C-alpha positions as a Markdown table, in Angstrom:
| # | Residue | x | y | z |
|---|---|---|---|---|
| 1 | Unk | 76.0 | -74.3 | 88.8 |
| 2 | Unk | 74.6 | -70.9 | 87.9 |
| 3 | Unk | 76.3 | -67.9 | 86.3 |
| 4 | Unk | 75.5 | -64.3 | 85.8 |
| 5 | Unk | 75.1 | -63.0 | 82.3 |
| 6 | Unk | 75.0 | -59.2 | 81.8 |
| 7 | Unk | 73.3 | -58.0 | 78.6 |
| 8 | Unk | 73.5 | -54.4 | 77.5 |
| 9 | Unk | 71.4 | -53.2 | 74.7 |
| 10 | Unk | 72.4 | -50.0 | 73.0 |
| 11 | Unk | 74.5 | -48.3 | 70.4 |
| 12 | Unk | 78.1 | -49.7 | 70.6 |
| 13 | Unk | 79.3 | -46.6 | 68.7 |
| 14 | Unk | 78.4 | -44.7 | 71.8 |
| 15 | Unk | 82.0 | -44.0 | 72.6 |
| 16 | Unk | 82.7 | -42.4 | 69.3 |
| 17 | Unk | 79.5 | -40.5 | 69.5 |
| 18 | Unk | 80.2 | -39.3 | 73.0 |
| 19 | Unk | 83.7 | -38.2 | 72.2 |
| 20 | Unk | 83.1 | -36.5 | 68.8 |
| 21 | Unk | 79.5 | -35.3 | 68.9 |
| 22 | Unk | 78.6 | -34.5 | 72.5 |
| 23 | Unk | 78.4 | -30.7 | 72.9 |
| 24 | Unk | 80.7 | -30.6 | 75.9 |
| 25 | Unk | 83.5 | -32.3 | 73.9 |
| 26 | Unk | 83.3 | -29.6 | 71.3 |
| 27 | Unk | 84.5 | -26.9 | 73.7 |
| 28 | Unk | 88.1 | -25.9 | 73.6 |
| 29 | Unk | 88.6 | -25.4 | 77.3 |
| 30 | Unk | 87.1 | -28.8 | 78.0 |
| 31 | Unk | 89.6 | -30.4 | 75.6 |
| 32 | Unk | 92.5 | -29.1 | 77.7 |
| 33 | Unk | 90.8 | -30.0 | 81.0 |
| 34 | Unk | 90.3 | -33.6 | 79.7 |
| 35 | Unk | 94.0 | -33.9 | 78.8 |
| 36 | Unk | 95.3 | -32.5 | 82.0 |
| 37 | Unk | 93.0 | -34.5 | 84.3 |
| 38 | Unk | 94.5 | -37.8 | 85.6 |
| 39 | Unk | 91.0 | -39.5 | 85.5 |
| 40 | Unk | 87.8 | -38.6 | 83.8 |
| 41 | Unk | 84.2 | -40.0 | 84.1 |
| 42 | Unk | 82.0 | -39.7 | 81.0 |
| 43 | Unk | 78.3 | -40.1 | 81.5 |
| 44 | Unk | 76.8 | -41.4 | 78.3 |
| 45 | Unk | 73.2 | -42.0 | 77.3 |
| 46 | Unk | 73.1 | -45.5 | 78.7 |
| 47 | Unk | 76.4 | -46.2 | 80.5 |
| 48 | Unk | 79.4 | -44.7 | 82.2 |
| 49 | Unk | 82.9 | -44.6 | 80.8 |
| 50 | Unk | 86.1 | -44.2 | 82.8 |
| 51 | Unk | 89.2 | -42.7 | 81.1 |
| 52 | Unk | 92.8 | -42.2 | 82.1 |
| 53 | Unk | 95.9 | -41.4 | 80.1 |
| 54 | Unk | 96.3 | -45.1 | 79.1 |
| 55 | Unk | 92.9 | -46.4 | 78.2 |
| 56 | Unk | 89.1 | -46.2 | 78.5 |
| 57 | Unk | 86.9 | -48.6 | 80.3 |
| 58 | Unk | 83.1 | -49.0 | 80.4 |
| 59 | Unk | 81.0 | -50.2 | 83.2 |
| 60 | Unk | 80.9 | -53.7 | 81.6 |
| 61 | Unk | 84.6 | -53.8 | 82.5 |
| 62 | Unk | 85.8 | -54.8 | 79.1 |
| 63 | Unk | 88.6 | -52.3 | 78.0 |
| 64 | Unk | 88.2 | -50.2 | 75.0 |
| 65 | Unk | 90.9 | -48.9 | 72.7 |
| 66 | Unk | 93.6 | -46.5 | 74.0 |
| 67 | Unk | 92.2 | -43.1 | 74.8 |
| 68 | Unk | 92.2 | -41.0 | 71.6 |
| 69 | Unk | 93.4 | -38.0 | 73.7 |
| 70 | Unk | 96.5 | -38.7 | 75.8 |
| 71 | Unk | 99.8 | -37.2 | 76.6 |
| 72 | Unk | 103.2 | -38.9 | 76.2 |
| 73 | Unk | 104.5 | -40.3 | 79.4 |
| 74 | Unk | 107.6 | -38.0 | 79.3 |
| 75 | Unk | 105.4 | -35.0 | 79.3 |
| 76 | Unk | 103.4 | -36.2 | 82.3 |
| 77 | Unk | 106.5 | -36.3 | 84.6 |
| 78 | Unk | 106.4 | -34.2 | 87.8 |
| 79 | Unk | 107.7 | -30.6 | 87.3 |
| 80 | Unk | 110.5 | -30.8 | 89.8 |
| 81 | Unk | 112.1 | -33.7 | 88.0 |
| 82 | Unk | 115.1 | -32.9 | 85.9 |
| 83 | Unk | 114.5 | -32.6 | 82.2 |
| 84 | Unk | 115.7 | -35.8 | 80.6 |
| 85 | Unk | 118.1 | -35.9 | 77.6 |
| 86 | Unk | 116.2 | -36.2 | 74.4 |
| 87 | Unk | 117.6 | -37.5 | 71.1 |
| 88 | Unk | 116.4 | -36.1 | 67.8 |
| 89 | Unk | 114.0 | -39.0 | 67.2 |
| 90 | Unk | 112.3 | -38.4 | 70.6 |
| 91 | Unk | 112.0 | -34.7 | 69.9 |
| 92 | Unk | 110.5 | -35.4 | 66.5 |
| 93 | Unk | 108.0 | -37.8 | 68.1 |
| 94 | Unk | 107.0 | -35.2 | 70.7 |
| 95 | Unk | 106.6 | -32.5 | 68.1 |
| 96 | Unk | 104.3 | -34.8 | 66.0 |
| 97 | Unk | 102.3 | -35.6 | 69.2 |
| 98 | Unk | 101.9 | -31.9 | 69.8 |
| 99 | Unk | 100.7 | -31.2 | 66.3 |
| 100 | Unk | 98.3 | -34.1 | 66.4 |
| 101 | Unk | 96.7 | -32.7 | 69.6 |
| 102 | Unk | 96.5 | -29.3 | 67.9 |
| 103 | Unk | 94.7 | -30.9 | 65.0 |
| 104 | Unk | 92.0 | -32.2 | 67.5 |
| 105 | Unk | 92.0 | -28.9 | 69.4 |
| 106 | Unk | 91.4 | -26.8 | 66.2 |
| 107 | Unk | 88.1 | -28.6 | 65.7 |
| 108 | Unk | 86.7 | -27.3 | 69.0 |
| 109 | Unk | 84.9 | -24.1 | 69.7 |
| 110 | Unk | 85.7 | -21.1 | 71.9 |
| 111 | Unk | 83.3 | -18.3 | 72.9 |
| 112 | Unk | 86.2 | -15.7 | 72.7 |
| 113 | Unk | 88.7 | -17.1 | 70.3 |
| 114 | Unk | 90.6 | -13.8 | 69.9 |
| 115 | Unk | 91.4 | -14.0 | 73.6 |
| 116 | Unk | 91.4 | -17.7 | 74.4 |
| 117 | Unk | 92.8 | -19.4 | 71.2 |
| 118 | Unk | 96.3 | -19.9 | 72.8 |
| 119 | Unk | 95.2 | -19.6 | 76.4 |
| 120 | Unk | 92.8 | -22.6 | 76.2 |
| 121 | Unk | 95.7 | -25.0 | 75.2 |
| 122 | Unk | 98.4 | -23.2 | 77.2 |
| 123 | Unk | 98.6 | -25.6 | 80.1 |
| 124 | Unk | 99.2 | -28.5 | 77.7 |
| 125 | Unk | 101.7 | -26.5 | 75.8 |
| 126 | Unk | 103.6 | -25.8 | 79.1 |
| 127 | Unk | 103.9 | -29.5 | 79.7 |
| 128 | Unk | 105.5 | -30.0 | 76.3 |
| 129 | Unk | 107.6 | -26.9 | 76.8 |
| 130 | Unk | 109.2 | -28.4 | 79.9 |
| 131 | Unk | 110.8 | -31.1 | 77.9 |
| 132 | Unk | 111.2 | -29.8 | 74.3 |
| 133 | Unk | 114.2 | -27.6 | 73.6 |
| 134 | Unk | 113.9 | -24.0 | 72.5 |
| 135 | Unk | 111.2 | -21.4 | 73.1 |
| 136 | Unk | 107.5 | -21.7 | 72.5 |
| 137 | Unk | 106.2 | -19.1 | 70.1 |
| 138 | Unk | 102.6 | -18.5 | 69.0 |
| 139 | Unk | 101.6 | -22.1 | 69.5 |
| 140 | Unk | 104.7 | -23.8 | 68.0 |
| 141 | Unk | 108.2 | -25.0 | 69.1 |
| 142 | Unk | 109.9 | -23.8 | 65.9 |
| 143 | Unk | 113.5 | -24.0 | 66.9 |
| 144 | Unk | 113.4 | -27.8 | 67.1 |
| 145 | Unk | 110.7 | -28.4 | 64.5 |
| 146 | Unk | 110.2 | -25.7 | 61.9 |
| 147 | Unk | 107.8 | -27.9 | 59.9 |
| 148 | Unk | 105.2 | -26.8 | 62.3 |
| 149 | Unk | 104.7 | -23.8 | 60.1 |
| 150 | Unk | 103.2 | -25.9 | 57.3 |
| 151 | Unk | 99.7 | -26.3 | 58.7 |
| 152 | Unk | 96.8 | -26.6 | 56.4 |
| 153 | Unk | 93.5 | -24.7 | 56.8 |
| 154 | Unk | 90.8 | -27.1 | 55.7 |
| 155 | Unk | 88.3 | -24.3 | 55.2 |
| 156 | Unk | 90.5 | -22.6 | 52.7 |
| 157 | Unk | 89.9 | -21.9 | 49.0 |
| 158 | Unk | 91.8 | -24.5 | 47.0 |
| 159 | Unk | 93.4 | -24.2 | 43.6 |
| 160 | Unk | 95.0 | -27.0 | 41.6 |
| 161 | Unk | 97.1 | -26.7 | 38.5 |
| 162 | Unk | 99.0 | -29.2 | 36.3 |
| 163 | Unk | 102.3 | -28.4 | 34.5 |
| 164 | Unk | 103.5 | -29.8 | 31.2 |
| 165 | Unk | 106.5 | -31.6 | 32.7 |
| 166 | Unk | 104.1 | -33.8 | 34.8 |
| 167 | Unk | 104.1 | -32.2 | 38.2 |
| 168 | Unk | 101.1 | -30.8 | 40.1 |
| 169 | Unk | 100.6 | -27.9 | 42.4 |
| 170 | Unk | 97.8 | -27.4 | 44.9 |
| 171 | Unk | 97.5 | -24.1 | 46.7 |
| 172 | Unk | 95.2 | -23.6 | 49.7 |
| 173 | Unk | 94.5 | -20.1 | 50.8 |
| 174 | Unk | 94.1 | -19.5 | 54.6 |
| 175 | Unk | 90.6 | -18.8 | 55.8 |
| 176 | Unk | 88.8 | -17.8 | 59.0 |
| 177 | Unk | 91.4 | -15.1 | 60.0 |
| 178 | Unk | 89.7 | -12.5 | 62.1 |
| 179 | Unk | 90.5 | -8.8 | 61.8 |
| 180 | Unk | 91.3 | -8.7 | 65.5 |
| 181 | Unk | 94.9 | -9.7 | 66.1 |
| 182 | Unk | 95.4 | -12.9 | 68.1 |
| 183 | Unk | 98.5 | -14.4 | 66.4 |
| 184 | Unk | 100.9 | -13.9 | 63.5 |
| 185 | Unk | 99.8 | -15.1 | 60.0 |
| 186 | Unk | 102.3 | -18.0 | 60.1 |
| 187 | Unk | 100.6 | -19.4 | 63.3 |
| 188 | Unk | 97.7 | -21.9 | 63.2 |
| 189 | Unk | 96.2 | -19.8 | 66.0 |
| 190 | Unk | 95.6 | -17.0 | 63.6 |
| 191 | Unk | 92.7 | -18.8 | 61.9 |
| 192 | Unk | 89.4 | -20.6 | 63.0 |
| 193 | Unk | 88.5 | -24.0 | 61.8 |
| 194 | Unk | 90.4 | -27.2 | 61.5 |
| 195 | Unk | 94.2 | -27.2 | 60.8 |
| 196 | Unk | 96.3 | -30.2 | 60.1 |
| 197 | Unk | 100.0 | -30.8 | 59.4 |
| 198 | Unk | 102.0 | -33.1 | 57.0 |
| 199 | Unk | 103.4 | -35.5 | 59.6 |
| 200 | Unk | 103.7 | -38.6 | 57.4 |
| 201 | Unk | 106.8 | -37.6 | 55.3 |
| 202 | Unk | 109.7 | -40.0 | 55.3 |
| 203 | Unk | 113.3 | -38.5 | 55.5 |
| 204 | Unk | 112.3 | -34.9 | 54.7 |
| 205 | Unk | 115.0 | -32.8 | 53.0 |
| 206 | Unk | 114.8 | -29.4 | 54.6 |
| 207 | Unk | 115.1 | -26.3 | 52.3 |
| 208 | Unk | 114.5 | -23.5 | 54.8 |
| 209 | Unk | 115.7 | -22.6 | 58.3 |
| 210 | Unk | 114.2 | -20.5 | 61.1 |
| 211 | Unk | 116.9 | -18.0 | 62.1 |
| 212 | Unk | 115.3 | -16.0 | 64.7 |
| 213 | Unk | 112.0 | -15.6 | 66.6 |
| 214 | Unk | 110.7 | -12.6 | 68.4 |
| 215 | Unk | 107.5 | -12.2 | 70.4 |
| 216 | Unk | 105.8 | -9.6 | 72.6 |
| 217 | Unk | 103.4 | -11.0 | 75.2 |
| 218 | Unk | 100.4 | -9.6 | 77.0 |
| 219 | Unk | 101.8 | -11.1 | 80.2 |
| 220 | Unk | 105.6 | -11.4 | 80.0 |
| 221 | Unk | 105.5 | -14.1 | 82.7 |
| 222 | Unk | 103.3 | -16.3 | 80.7 |
| 223 | Unk | 104.8 | -17.4 | 77.3 |
| 224 | Unk | 101.9 | -19.7 | 76.8 |
| 225 | Unk | 99.3 | -16.9 | 76.8 |
| 226 | Unk | 98.0 | -14.1 | 74.6 |
| 227 | Unk | 100.3 | -12.2 | 72.2 |
| 228 | Unk | 100.8 | -8.6 | 71.3 |
| 229 | Unk | 102.9 | -9.4 | 68.2 |
| 230 | Unk | 105.3 | -12.1 | 66.9 |
| 231 | Unk | 107.8 | -12.3 | 64.0 |
| 232 | Unk | 110.1 | -15.0 | 62.6 |
| 233 | Unk | 113.2 | -14.7 | 60.4 |
| 234 | Unk | 113.5 | -17.5 | 57.9 |
| 235 | Unk | 116.4 | -18.2 | 55.6 |
| 236 | Unk | 115.3 | -19.9 | 52.4 |
| 237 | Unk | 114.7 | -19.5 | 48.7 |
| 238 | Unk | 111.6 | -17.6 | 47.5 |
| 239 | Unk | 110.1 | -18.1 | 44.0 |
| 240 | Unk | 107.2 | -16.3 | 42.3 |
| 241 | Unk | 103.8 | -18.0 | 41.9 |
| 242 | Unk | 101.9 | -17.6 | 38.7 |
| 243 | Unk | 98.6 | -15.6 | 39.2 |
| 244 | Unk | 95.7 | -17.8 | 40.4 |
| 245 | Unk | 92.8 | -18.3 | 38.0 |
| 246 | Unk | 89.2 | -19.0 | 38.8 |
| 247 | Unk | 89.1 | -22.1 | 36.5 |
| 248 | Unk | 91.8 | -23.7 | 38.8 |
| 249 | Unk | 89.5 | -23.6 | 41.9 |
| 250 | Unk | 88.7 | -27.2 | 43.1 |
| 251 | Unk | 87.2 | -26.4 | 46.5 |
| 252 | Unk | 85.1 | -23.5 | 47.8 |
| 253 | Unk | 84.2 | -23.4 | 51.5 |
| 254 | Unk | 80.4 | -23.1 | 52.0 |
| 255 | Unk | 80.2 | -21.3 | 55.3 |
| 256 | Unk | 83.3 | -19.2 | 55.2 |
| 257 | Unk | 84.5 | -16.3 | 53.1 |
| 258 | Unk | 88.0 | -17.2 | 51.9 |
| 259 | Unk | 90.8 | -14.8 | 51.8 |
| 260 | Unk | 90.6 | -14.0 | 48.1 |
| 261 | Unk | 93.6 | -12.2 | 46.6 |
| 262 | Unk | 93.3 | -9.3 | 44.2 |
| 263 | Unk | 94.6 | -10.2 | 40.8 |
| 264 | Unk | 97.4 | -7.7 | 41.0 |
| 265 | Unk | 98.8 | -9.2 | 44.3 |
| 266 | Unk | 102.1 | -10.9 | 43.7 |
| 267 | Unk | 102.4 | -14.3 | 45.4 |
| 268 | Unk | 105.6 | -16.1 | 46.4 |
| 269 | Unk | 106.4 | -19.7 | 47.4 |
| 270 | Unk | 108.8 | -20.4 | 50.2 |
| 271 | Unk | 109.4 | -24.2 | 50.1 |
| 272 | Unk | 110.4 | -25.8 | 53.4 |
| 273 | Unk | 110.9 | -29.4 | 52.7 |
| 274 | Unk | 110.7 | -32.3 | 50.2 |
| 275 | Unk | 110.0 | -35.9 | 51.1 |
| 276 | Unk | 108.1 | -39.0 | 50.3 |
| 277 | Unk | 104.5 | -39.9 | 51.4 |
| 278 | Unk | 102.7 | -43.2 | 51.0 |
| 279 | Unk | 99.7 | -41.7 | 49.2 |
| 280 | Unk | 101.4 | -38.8 | 47.3 |
| 281 | Unk | 104.8 | -40.1 | 46.5 |
| 282 | Unk | 107.5 | -37.4 | 46.1 |
| 283 | Unk | 106.1 | -34.2 | 47.6 |
| 284 | Unk | 107.2 | -30.7 | 48.5 |
| 285 | Unk | 105.6 | -28.4 | 51.0 |
| 286 | Unk | 105.9 | -24.6 | 51.2 |
| 287 | Unk | 104.3 | -21.4 | 52.4 |
| 288 | Unk | 102.4 | -19.0 | 50.1 |
| 289 | Unk | 103.3 | -15.4 | 50.9 |
| 290 | Unk | 102.5 | -11.8 | 49.9 |
| 291 | Unk | 105.0 | -9.1 | 50.4 |
| 292 | Unk | 104.5 | -6.5 | 53.1 |
| 293 | Unk | 106.6 | -3.5 | 54.1 |
| 294 | Unk | 110.4 | -3.6 | 53.7 |
| 295 | Unk | 111.6 | -7.2 | 53.6 |
| 296 | Unk | 108.6 | -8.6 | 55.6 |
| 297 | Unk | 106.2 | -11.1 | 54.2 |
| 298 | Unk | 102.7 | -12.3 | 55.3 |
| 299 | Unk | 101.5 | -15.8 | 55.0 |
| 300 | Unk | 98.3 | -16.3 | 53.0 |
| 301 | Unk | 98.3 | -20.0 | 52.4 |
| 302 | Unk | 100.2 | -23.3 | 51.7 |
| 303 | Unk | 101.4 | -24.9 | 48.6 |
| 304 | Unk | 101.9 | -28.6 | 47.9 |
| 305 | Unk | 103.7 | -30.0 | 44.8 |
| 306 | Unk | 103.6 | -33.6 | 43.7 |
| 307 | Unk | 105.0 | -35.6 | 40.9 |
| 308 | Unk | 108.3 | -33.7 | 41.2 |
């Protein structure tokens, strides 16, 4: 009795290399097309991979892990279907899925980011918008998940300070914000480079509340496209931040010019929530703001307090 044995020589990290390092996969528009396509064929250096929303297969037929880029089943339903009832746990799950996709998307590149930053993920946002409650504004669904404001710009200049009573504060200034307006300062879309969110907090205690959102669109019929302007009204408690000092700097971006603040600029912290994380313990997250005209503030960074 004879049997057929198939032997493939090659790099078994090819999948990771293909997904993360191939030039095509670094393009922002391709990221959206890959998510929206029901099936995708990837042509690697030495084999072909087949991908759908559930999993990946290679031509040796043995299944790989679940596709790293997939949409929740409820988001993939047909548009004419009625919107299902969502409990708060499902809403929170979908919001975290949305922010996780944005984390991946923020690592991709766009030829015209000022025009395409929101457009190139707009079709995916529309899918989420069909099931999530509340309006979509500048890349976020704030009415059902205000914690989406607490993104972290990994290219930012970081300061760290310790206080006598044992708690620590880390402030990261936003970076990669272009002079050409594309999104408000509180939106992840206003900066280039990777952004991530604190999605691992248990039972967060919310300190601030989004009261109102207003937006002006380039095309009033497309809420998922380009913006002319956007504002949010937040109810919360603001406290002053002590002036930042150079000796407190713990991370300086190499290839970016961080948004350095003039020593005379007054900084404020607007804390949004407090919770518990596995690595950090008790932690509180907030926005770093500077005051603009009247009672308006502009985001310039994020603050994280631990040991509180």
